[in-house]
C-alpha positions as CSV (number, residue, x, y, z in Angstrom):
1,M,-42.0,34.4,12.3
2,K,-43.5,36.2,9.2
3,E,-40.8,38.8,9.2
4,K,-38.0,36.2,9.5
5,I,-39.4,34.1,6.6
6,E,-39.8,37.2,4.4
7,S,-36.2,38.2,5.2
8,L,-35.0,34.7,4.2
9,L,-37.0,34.8,1.0
10,S,-35.4,38.1,0.2
11,K,-31.9,36.8,0.8
12,I,-32.4,33.6,-1.1
13,N,-33.8,35.5,-4.1
14,G,-31.1,38.1,-4.0
15,K,-27.9,38.2,-6.0
16,H,-25.0,35.9,-4.9
17,V,-21.6,34.8,-6.2
18,W,-22.9,31.4,-7.2
19,D,-25.3,33.0,-9.7
20,D,-22.4,33.9,-11.9
21,Q,-19.9,31.1,-11.4
22,P,-19.5,27.7,-9.8
23,V,-18.8,27.8,-6.1
24,F,-17.4,24.5,-4.7
25,C,-18.0,23.0,-1.3
26,F,-16.4,19.8,-0.1
27,N,-18.0,17.6,2.6
28,S,-18.1,14.1,4.0
29,D,-20.6,12.0,5.8
30,I,-18.4,10.1,8.3
31,D,-20.6,7.0,8.6
32,W,-18.8,5.6,11.6
33,A,-15.4,5.4,9.9
34,S,-12.6,4.1,12.1
35,E,-9.8,6.2,13.5
36,D,-7.3,4.7,11.1
37,V,-9.6,5.5,8.2
38,M,-10.0,9.0,9.4
39,T,-6.3,9.4,9.9
40,E,-5.7,8.3,6.3
41,Y,-8.5,10.6,5.1
42,F,-6.8,13.6,6.7
43,N,-3.4,12.6,5.4
44,I,-4.9,13.0,1.9
45,V,-7.3,15.9,2.5
46,N,-5.4,18.3,4.7
47,P,-2.7,19.0,2.1
48,L,-5.5,19.9,-0.4
49,E,-6.5,22.9,1.9
50,I,-10.2,22.7,1.2
51,K,-11.6,22.8,4.8
52,P,-14.3,20.2,4.4
53,T,-17.5,20.1,6.4
54,L,-17.7,16.7,8.2
55,F,-21.1,15.4,9.1
56,V,-20.2,13.4,12.2
57,T,-21.8,10.1,13.5
58,H,-19.7,9.3,16.5
59,E,-17.0,10.5,18.9
60,S,-13.5,10.6,17.2
61,A,-10.3,11.9,18.7
62,V,-8.9,12.3,15.1
63,I,-11.8,14.4,14.0
64,E,-11.7,16.5,17.2
65,A,-8.0,17.2,16.8
66,N,-8.5,18.4,13.2
67,F,-11.5,20.5,14.3
68,Q,-9.5,22.2,17.1
69,A,-6.7,22.8,14.5
70,G,-9.2,24.6,12.2
71,K,-8.8,22.1,9.4
72,I,-12.5,21.3,9.2
73,E,-16.0,22.3,10.4
74,R,-18.6,20.0,11.7
75,G,-22.3,19.3,11.2
76,I,-24.3,16.3,12.5
77,H,-25.3,13.1,10.7
78,P,-28.1,11.5,12.7
79,N,-29.3,8.1,11.8
80,F,-33.1,8.1,12.1
81,L,-33.5,4.6,10.6
82,S,-34.5,1.5,12.7
83,N,-31.9,-0.1,14.9
84,S,-30.0,3.2,15.0
85,S,-27.0,3.2,17.4
86,H,-27.9,6.9,18.0
87,G,-31.2,6.1,19.9
88,D,-34.8,5.0,19.7
89,S,-36.6,8.3,19.1
90,F,-36.0,11.4,17.0
91,K,-35.2,13.5,20.1
92,E,-32.8,10.9,21.6
93,I,-31.0,10.5,18.2
94,I,-30.6,14.3,17.8
95,E,-29.3,14.7,21.4
96,T,-26.8,11.8,20.9
97,V,-25.2,13.2,17.8
98,R,-25.2,16.8,19.0
99,Q,-22.6,15.7,21.6
100,F,-20.2,15.0,18.8
101,A,-20.5,18.5,17.3
102,P,-22.1,20.8,19.9
103,E,-21.1,23.9,17.9
104,S,-22.9,22.7,14.8
105,Y,-25.9,24.4,13.2
106,G,-26.1,22.4,10.0
107,F,-27.1,18.7,9.4
108,R,-27.5,16.0,6.9
109,S,-29.4,12.8,7.9
110,H,-27.9,9.4,7.3
111,R,-29.4,8.0,4.0
112,L,-30.9,11.5,3.5
113,F,-33.8,10.6,5.8
114,D,-36.2,13.5,5.9
115,V,-39.6,14.1,7.5
116,T,-41.1,17.4,8.8
117,D,-41.0,16.2,12.4
118,I,-37.2,16.1,12.2
119,T,-36.7,19.3,10.4
120,H,-39.1,21.3,12.6
121,M,-37.5,19.8,15.7
122,L,-34.0,20.6,14.7
123,K,-34.9,24.2,13.8
124,N,-37.3,25.1,16.6
125,D,-35.9,23.1,19.5
126,Y,-32.2,23.0,18.7
127,G,-31.6,26.1,16.7
128,Y,-30.3,24.5,13.5
129,Q,-30.1,26.9,10.5
130,Y,-29.4,24.8,7.4
131,V,-29.7,21.3,6.0
132,S,-28.1,19.5,3.1
133,N,-30.4,16.6,2.6
134,L,-31.2,16.5,-1.1
135,G,-29.0,14.6,-3.5
136,T,-28.9,15.4,-7.2
137,I,-27.1,14.0,-10.2
138,L,-24.8,16.9,-11.3
139,Q,-27.7,19.4,-11.2
140,T,-26.6,22.8,-12.6
141,N,-27.4,26.2,-11.1
142,I,-28.0,24.9,-7.6
143,K,-29.0,27.7,-5.2
144,P,-30.1,27.5,-1.6
145,I,-33.8,26.6,-1.1
146,L,-36.1,27.9,1.6
147,H,-37.4,24.7,3.2
148,E,-40.9,24.6,4.5
149,S,-39.6,24.4,8.0
150,G,-37.7,27.7,7.6
151,L,-34.4,26.0,7.3
152,V,-32.1,26.9,4.5
153,H,-31.7,23.8,2.3
154,I,-28.5,23.4,0.2
155,P,-28.7,20.5,-2.2
156,I,-25.8,18.2,-3.2
157,F,-24.3,18.5,-6.7
158,F,-22.0,15.4,-6.6
159,E,-22.1,12.4,-4.2
160,D,-19.7,9.5,-4.5
161,G,-22.3,6.8,-3.9
162,T,-24.7,8.4,-6.3
163,H,-22.0,8.6,-9.0
164,L,-21.0,4.9,-8.5
165,Y,-24.7,3.7,-8.3
166,N,-25.5,5.3,-11.6
167,Q,-22.3,4.0,-13.1
168,L,-21.1,7.4,-14.3
169,D,-17.6,7.9,-15.7
170,L,-14.9,8.0,-13.0
171,N,-13.1,10.6,-15.3
172,F,-15.2,13.5,-14.1
173,K,-13.9,15.6,-17.0
174,K,-16.4,13.9,-19.2
175,Y,-18.9,16.2,-17.4
176,T,-16.8,19.3,-17.4
177,D,-19.7,21.3,-19.0
178,L,-21.8,20.6,-15.9
179,F,-19.0,21.3,-13.4
180,T,-18.3,24.7,-14.9
181,T,-21.9,26.0,-14.8
182,P,-22.9,28.6,-12.2
183,G,-24.3,27.2,-8.9
184,I,-23.2,25.7,-5.6
185,K,-21.3,22.5,-6.3
186,I,-21.3,20.4,-3.1
187,I,-18.9,17.6,-3.6
188,S,-19.8,15.0,-1.0
189,F,-17.6,11.9,-0.4
190,H,-17.5,9.3,2.3
191,P,-14.2,8.5,4.0
192,M,-14.5,4.8,3.3
193,N,-15.1,5.2,-0.4
194,F,-12.4,7.9,-0.5
195,V,-9.7,6.0,1.4
196,F,-10.4,2.6,-0.2
197,N,-10.8,4.3,-3.7
198,S,-14.0,2.4,-4.5
199,P,-14.3,1.6,-8.2
200,N,-18.0,0.6,-8.0
201,M,-20.8,-0.1,-5.5
202,T,-20.1,-3.8,-5.2
203,F,-16.5,-3.2,-4.0
204,M,-17.5,-1.3,-0.9
205,R,-20.5,-3.5,-0.3
206,Q,-18.3,-6.6,-0.2
207,I,-16.0,-4.9,2.4
208,K,-18.9,-3.9,4.6
209,D,-20.7,-7.3,4.4
210,S,-17.5,-9.1,5.4
211,L,-17.2,-7.3,8.7
212,T,-19.3,-7.1,11.8
213,R,-20.3,-3.6,13.1
214,E,-17.5,-3.7,15.6
215,E,-14.9,-4.7,13.0
216,Y,-16.1,-2.0,10.6
217,N,-15.8,0.6,13.3
218,N,-12.2,-0.5,14.0
219,I,-10.8,-1.0,10.4
220,S,-7.0,-0.8,10.7
221,T,-4.3,0.8,8.5
222,A,-3.2,-2.7,7.6
223,T,-6.7,-3.5,6.3
224,I,-6.7,-0.3,4.3
225,E,-3.4,-1.2,2.6
226,K,-4.5,-4.7,1.9
227,L,-7.9,-3.9,0.4
228,R,-7.4,-0.4,-1.2
229,N,-8.2,-0.3,-4.9
230,R,-5.1,1.0,-6.8
231,E,-6.7,1.4,-10.1
232,A,-9.4,4.0,-11.2
233,G,-11.7,4.7,-8.3
234,I,-13.9,7.4,-6.8
235,G,-11.2,8.5,-4.3
236,Q,-9.0,9.6,-7.2
237,T,-12.0,11.2,-8.9
238,V,-12.5,13.5,-5.9
239,I,-8.8,14.4,-5.8
240,D,-9.0,15.2,-9.6
241,I,-12.0,17.4,-8.9
242,V,-10.2,19.3,-6.2
243,Q,-7.2,19.8,-8.5
244,F,-9.5,21.0,-11.3
245,V,-11.1,23.5,-9.0
246,K,-7.8,24.9,-7.9
247,E,-6.3,25.1,-11.3
248,N,-9.2,27.2,-12.5
249,N,-9.3,29.3,-9.4
250,Y,-13.0,28.6,-8.7
251,P,-14.2,29.8,-5.3
252,I,-14.2,27.2,-2.5
253,M,-16.5,27.7,0.6
254,S,-17.3,25.5,3.5
255,L,-21.0,24.9,4.1
256,N,-21.1,27.3,7.0
257,E,-19.5,29.9,4.7
258,V,-22.1,29.3,2.1
259,Y,-24.8,29.9,4.7
260,H,-23.2,33.1,6.0
261,N,-22.6,34.4,2.5
262,L,-26.3,33.9,1.9
263,M,-27.2,35.7,5.1
264,G,-24.8,38.6,4.4
265,A,-22.9,37.9,7.6
C-alpha cells in the first residue's frame, strides 16, 4: 500500500502535458435520458469526433451501440440518494450500475454525492481507479488530485448546470482567458440540457416537473422537437466550445486517456 501511494504521488507531482497548455476532456452524466434523447445526442456529438466519456445510469441500446463502435467510453453514475432506482444500499447501487458498464474503472456520483464509505468501497472492492466528483467554476490549472482513498480525482472545469445555476454568460468566449490557461478542462454536459438547449435552470426544471419518471425516461423525438429551445442555450455553448478547441488545435483526451497519461501507460 505504502509503495503504491508513493508511486501515485510521484506521478501526480510529475510533469504532464496539462502543466503547459489546456487539455480538454468532454463527458456527460446520462441521468436516465431516453433512447430518443440519446439518439439525438449522438447525432450531434459523433460528427464532432471528441469521444466523450459517458457516466451511465441505466441500460441503453443506443449507448451500447456507440460504445461497441468505439465512439465513446463509459464510466458509472450511481445514485446514492434516497429513493434511488439503483438500490437501497451502497453495495447494491454500485453492483446495479456496474452492469451497465462492466469495463469501467472511473465514476462520478449522481449529484456529486461523496463519502469515504463509497470511495473506499469502489476502489478496494471493485477496482476503480479514478473519480471525477468535484465541480468547480472554471477553475484554472486543474491537475489530478490524489484522493484520500487512493483514487485519482480529476475535477470538473465546466459543467452545464453549474454554468446555468450561476447565470454565467452563454457566450463562453467572455471567459476565453480562463479556457486558454493550462490545466485539465473537463467539459461536462447532460444530454437533456444539450439536446433541449436549455437557456436557464427554470427551462429544464419545468420540463422535468411536467413529467412522471416513466414519461421522462421515454421522452420522444416529437417532444424534443416541440420543446427544444432554438435561441441561445447551453447546448450551443458546448458546441461552440468544441469548435473553439478544434480551431486552436488544443489536445483532447477522454477521461480514461487522462488517467493513462498520468500513469505513463
